[in-house]
VOTIKOL-461498 format. One line per 4 residues: number of its first residue (from 1); their letters; for each residue z, x, y of C-alpha. Coordinates in nm, 3 decimals. Each point is the difference from the previous one (the first is absolute). Layout:
<sites>
NUM = a = Z X Y ~ ...;
</sites>
This chain:
<sites>
1 = mklt = -1.642 0.369 -0.524 ~ 0.016 0.291 0.247 ~ 0.130 -0.017 0.351 ~ -0.349 0.099 0.116;
5 = dctp = -0.138 -0.311 -0.158 ~ 0.236 -0.227 0.179 ~ -0.154 -0.241 0.269 ~ 0.109 -0.296 0.189;
9 = ekaa = -0.194 -0.233 -0.213 ~ 0.170 0.140 -0.327 ~ 0.349 -0.039 0.184 ~ -0.096 -0.362 0.082;
13 = nawe = -0.095 -0.067 -0.346 ~ 0.313 0.154 -0.139 ~ 0.211 -0.229 0.221 ~ -0.205 -0.292 -0.101;
17 = kska = 0.079 0.083 -0.367 ~ 0.381 0.029 0.078 ~ 0.000 -0.352 0.126 ~ -0.208 -0.136 -0.273;
21 = ahpl = 0.121 0.183 -0.319 ~ 0.385 -0.045 0.060 ~ 0.098 0.311 -0.186 ~ 0.350 0.016 -0.144;
25 = vfhv = 0.183 0.295 0.118 ~ 0.325 0.097 -0.181 ~ 0.250 0.176 0.244 ~ 0.284 0.230 -0.090;
29 = tnav = 0.117 0.027 0.353 ~ 0.297 0.018 0.234 ~ 0.267 -0.251 0.081 ~ -0.061 0.024 0.363;
33 = atal = -0.377 -0.089 0.011 ~ -0.042 -0.221 -0.304 ~ -0.036 -0.331 0.177 ~ -0.226 0.152 0.270;
37 = qana = -0.230 0.153 -0.252 ~ -0.027 -0.321 -0.210 ~ -0.078 -0.200 0.317 ~ -0.271 0.250 0.111;
41 = clai = -0.142 0.001 -0.367 ~ -0.032 -0.383 0.028 ~ -0.137 0.014 0.356 ~ -0.303 0.199 -0.113;
45 = gasp = -0.057 -0.197 -0.317 ~ 0.164 0.205 -0.264 ~ 0.289 -0.111 -0.219 ~ 0.319 0.200 0.011;
49 = lmsq = 0.217 0.066 -0.305 ~ 0.335 0.194 0.031 ~ 0.230 0.132 -0.278 ~ 0.221 0.286 -0.066;
53 = ypde = 0.082 -0.100 -0.355 ~ -0.130 0.272 -0.245 ~ -0.036 -0.229 -0.300 ~ -0.273 -0.205 0.161;
57 = aeel = -0.188 0.283 0.158 ~ -0.278 0.026 -0.254 ~ -0.053 -0.363 -0.023 ~ -0.022 -0.044 0.384;
61 = vgla = -0.247 0.288 0.041 ~ -0.211 -0.175 -0.262 ~ -0.025 -0.285 0.223 ~ -0.066 0.180 0.323;
65 = qgfl = -0.312 0.160 0.155 ~ 0.227 0.234 0.214 ~ 0.329 0.166 -0.060 ~ 0.191 0.117 0.319;
69 = vnlg = 0.290 0.259 -0.022 ~ 0.212 0.033 0.309 ~ 0.302 0.229 -0.012 ~ 0.177 -0.132 0.301;
73 = tptp = 0.320 -0.104 -0.165 ~ -0.009 0.175 -0.345 ~ 0.215 -0.097 -0.291 ~ 0.017 0.121 -0.358;
77 = aale = -0.134 -0.340 -0.109 ~ -0.291 0.015 0.261 ~ -0.097 0.354 -0.120 ~ -0.010 -0.101 -0.365;
81 = tvkr = -0.212 -0.312 0.092 ~ -0.244 0.227 0.191 ~ -0.022 0.232 -0.293 ~ -0.064 -0.270 -0.265;
85 = gmta = -0.240 -0.181 0.250 ~ -0.191 0.316 0.076 ~ -0.062 0.067 -0.368 ~ -0.126 -0.352 -0.038;
89 = agak = -0.211 0.041 0.314 ~ -0.164 0.312 -0.128 ~ -0.093 -0.152 -0.339 ~ -0.135 -0.305 0.181;
93 = gcls = -0.175 0.162 0.274 ~ 0.189 -0.201 0.265 ~ -0.018 0.131 0.356 ~ 0.330 0.140 0.117;
97 = lldp = 0.157 0.125 0.322 ~ 0.289 0.225 0.063 ~ 0.192 -0.014 0.327 ~ 0.260 0.285 0.013;
101 = vgyg = 0.226 -0.167 0.245 ~ 0.268 0.243 0.154 ~ -0.167 0.308 -0.157 ~ 0.207 0.292 0.129;
105 = asrf = 0.307 -0.231 0.076 ~ 0.183 0.117 -0.329 ~ -0.050 0.231 -0.300 ~ 0.003 -0.306 -0.211;
109 = rves = -0.312 -0.158 0.175 ~ -0.183 0.330 0.003 ~ 0.067 0.067 -0.357 ~ -0.088 -0.365 -0.103;
113 = tnal = -0.329 -0.007 0.176 ~ -0.102 0.348 -0.118 ~ 0.073 -0.093 -0.353 ~ -0.203 -0.315 0.018;
117 = lrey = -0.287 0.181 0.137 ~ 0.017 0.259 -0.274 ~ 0.016 -0.260 -0.281 ~ -0.219 -0.279 0.122;
121 = sfsi = -0.341 -0.057 0.164 ~ 0.016 -0.218 0.304 ~ -0.308 -0.156 0.158 ~ 0.130 0.018 0.353;
125 = lkgn = 0.273 0.217 0.151 ~ 0.113 -0.145 0.338 ~ 0.278 0.113 0.233 ~ 0.090 0.039 0.373;
129 = agei = -0.106 0.307 0.185 ~ 0.323 0.173 -0.065 ~ 0.022 -0.088 -0.375 ~ -0.354 0.117 -0.067;
133 = slla = 0.035 0.324 0.204 ~ 0.316 0.096 -0.191 ~ -0.145 -0.092 -0.342 ~ -0.321 0.210 0.077;
137 = gvgg = 0.190 0.278 0.130 ~ -0.176 0.006 0.340 ~ 0.303 -0.034 0.229 ~ 0.136 -0.327 0.142;
141 = atkg = 0.345 -0.151 -0.003 ~ 0.179 -0.329 -0.069 ~ 0.321 -0.170 0.094 ~ 0.104 -0.220 -0.292;
145 = vdal = -0.312 -0.225 -0.075 ~ -0.149 0.067 0.335 ~ -0.251 0.257 0.103 ~ 0.118 0.235 0.276;
149 = sagd = -0.312 0.226 0.017 ~ -0.321 0.074 -0.183 ~ -0.149 0.309 -0.124 ~ -0.362 0.079 -0.058;
153 = lkrg = -0.084 -0.357 -0.141 ~ -0.373 0.076 -0.057 ~ 0.087 0.284 -0.228 ~ 0.291 -0.183 -0.155;
157 = vlel = -0.181 -0.307 -0.116 ~ -0.299 0.213 -0.133 ~ 0.213 0.226 -0.186 ~ 0.209 -0.284 -0.156;
161 = arah = -0.310 -0.201 -0.085 ~ -0.138 0.308 -0.184 ~ 0.321 0.087 -0.169 ~ 0.066 -0.335 -0.133;
165 = rcva = -0.345 -0.135 -0.034 ~ 0.080 -0.302 0.217 ~ -0.070 -0.151 0.325 ~ 0.255 0.135 0.254;
169 = catg = 0.104 -0.151 0.332 ~ 0.245 0.078 0.274 ~ 0.083 -0.282 0.253 ~ 0.120 0.050 0.355;
173 = eadf = -0.140 -0.003 0.359 ~ -0.322 0.069 -0.190 ~ -0.053 -0.029 -0.363 ~ -0.154 0.267 -0.217;
177 = lsdg = -0.171 -0.079 -0.328 ~ -0.169 0.227 -0.267 ~ -0.197 -0.050 -0.309 ~ 0.023 0.367 -0.091;
181 = esvv = -0.332 0.086 0.155 ~ 0.004 -0.153 0.356 ~ 0.277 -0.091 0.243 ~ -0.016 -0.311 0.231;
185 = rvsg = 0.208 -0.054 0.313 ~ 0.085 -0.360 0.049 ~ 0.101 -0.085 0.358 ~ 0.160 -0.297 0.159;
189 = gspm = 0.311 -0.204 -0.089 ~ 0.277 -0.114 0.213 ~ 0.302 0.192 0.124 ~ 0.210 -0.286 -0.108;
193 = lpyl = -0.046 0.081 -0.374 ~ 0.289 0.244 -0.009 ~ 0.230 -0.262 0.131 ~ -0.089 -0.216 -0.313;
197 = sgsg = 0.215 0.108 -0.292 ~ -0.217 0.041 -0.303 ~ -0.322 0.022 0.190 ~ -0.097 0.310 -0.206;
201 = cvag = 0.078 -0.196 -0.308 ~ -0.224 -0.276 0.097 ~ -0.281 0.239 0.048 ~ 0.036 0.095 -0.361;
205 = tvvl = -0.020 -0.365 -0.105 ~ -0.295 -0.070 0.210 ~ -0.183 0.321 -0.098 ~ 0.061 -0.062 -0.390;
209 = svaa = -0.085 -0.376 0.030 ~ -0.333 0.062 0.143 ~ -0.070 0.294 -0.246 ~ 0.097 -0.231 -0.289;
213 = acgd = -0.222 -0.277 0.123 ~ -0.312 0.222 0.051 ~ 0.071 0.234 -0.287 ~ -0.031 0.325 0.221;
217 = avlg = 0.302 0.209 0.107 ~ -0.192 0.173 0.281 ~ -0.158 -0.314 0.153 ~ 0.312 -0.194 -0.044;
221 = alcg = 0.220 0.254 0.183 ~ -0.243 0.032 0.287 ~ -0.028 -0.365 0.041 ~ 0.378 -0.057 -0.019;
225 = llam = 0.072 0.262 0.259 ~ -0.254 -0.169 0.233 ~ 0.151 -0.338 -0.064 ~ 0.354 0.130 0.083;
229 = gvas = -0.128 0.149 0.324 ~ -0.196 -0.310 0.116 ~ 0.261 -0.257 -0.094 ~ 0.293 0.191 0.166;
233 = erae = -0.200 0.043 0.334 ~ -0.068 -0.369 0.010 ~ 0.360 -0.076 -0.082 ~ 0.119 0.226 0.279;
237 = ekca = -0.209 -0.188 0.259 ~ 0.169 -0.331 -0.079 ~ 0.361 0.114 -0.080 ~ 0.303 0.004 0.230;
241 = gsgt = 0.169 0.284 -0.168 ~ 0.107 0.154 -0.325 ~ 0.140 -0.328 -0.116 ~ -0.305 -0.209 0.012;
245 = fpal = -0.234 0.280 -0.091 ~ 0.048 -0.034 -0.383 ~ -0.087 -0.376 -0.036 ~ -0.317 0.051 0.237;
249 = fide = -0.103 0.306 -0.198 ~ -0.004 -0.185 -0.326 ~ -0.186 -0.278 0.180 ~ -0.264 0.249 0.113;
253 = lhrl = -0.045 0.135 -0.347 ~ -0.058 -0.354 -0.131 ~ -0.260 -0.053 0.275 ~ -0.205 0.304 -0.058;
257 = sped = -0.348 -0.079 -0.116 ~ -0.264 0.210 -0.142 ~ -0.194 -0.029 0.336 ~ 0.281 0.189 0.168;
261 = fyle = -0.101 0.309 -0.184 ~ -0.353 -0.010 0.139 ~ 0.147 -0.043 0.349 ~ 0.293 0.247 -0.001;
265 = arag = -0.030 0.217 -0.306 ~ -0.326 0.198 0.096 ~ -0.054 0.324 -0.183 ~ -0.017 0.288 0.232;
269 = garw = 0.124 -0.220 0.277 ~ 0.330 -0.115 0.146 ~ 0.170 -0.055 -0.340 ~ -0.087 0.283 -0.252;
273 = slv = -0.178 0.319 -0.008 ~ -0.043 0.313 -0.232 ~ 0.216 0.285 0.122;
</sites>
């Protein structure tokens, strides 16, 4: 599907499928966000599976409908698991997502990410505004795993989507998403999200889970970003601070219904628009 074909009705249907299909999403992810990602996965109806053991990578990808690669705490074993898993995912046609956490923080992270993108074809490339800007060469800056500033995100996601034949998205105060032809700006989301360690990792989980359920990377990415925005705003309204926000955020992800996408995710309205 193209971004220009996406509608609130299709986003609602994609969310409904994520609740009904219970896709299995195999994660090779970081030690900081593992539990949070697993809980978010369960909250939206998907099934999480986590491992960094190379010898079971092919078998686990064979069971899964989605394969998520997160480089937040990279180890030699994790990278070998990713390589074997991506080979299996390519042969199977399993949807995959790469989250280049901390891109720019070290030479190792930069070289590892670049090597994976050269060797494998990911369905979705998702990072924060700083990571995506640096990866695309359009400016931006990071501090460790956090974004300090963004470059030209519209051009960045468009060029990355074209170069890697994938869906590319950058998260931040506003999210930018491209299918290689068009770019959509997704607005909304809570300012509390940066106080939740692993919130960007959760975005990857939600995006890929919906994509795996509906079978479409473009629609899944848009629907997932919308869900993150709506759920985080509702959690912020109820929370007392950064300590209570995480639990309420998971609650609101769980409570989201397809009808919410009719009410709050109007194409060309307050939530998303072509730019």
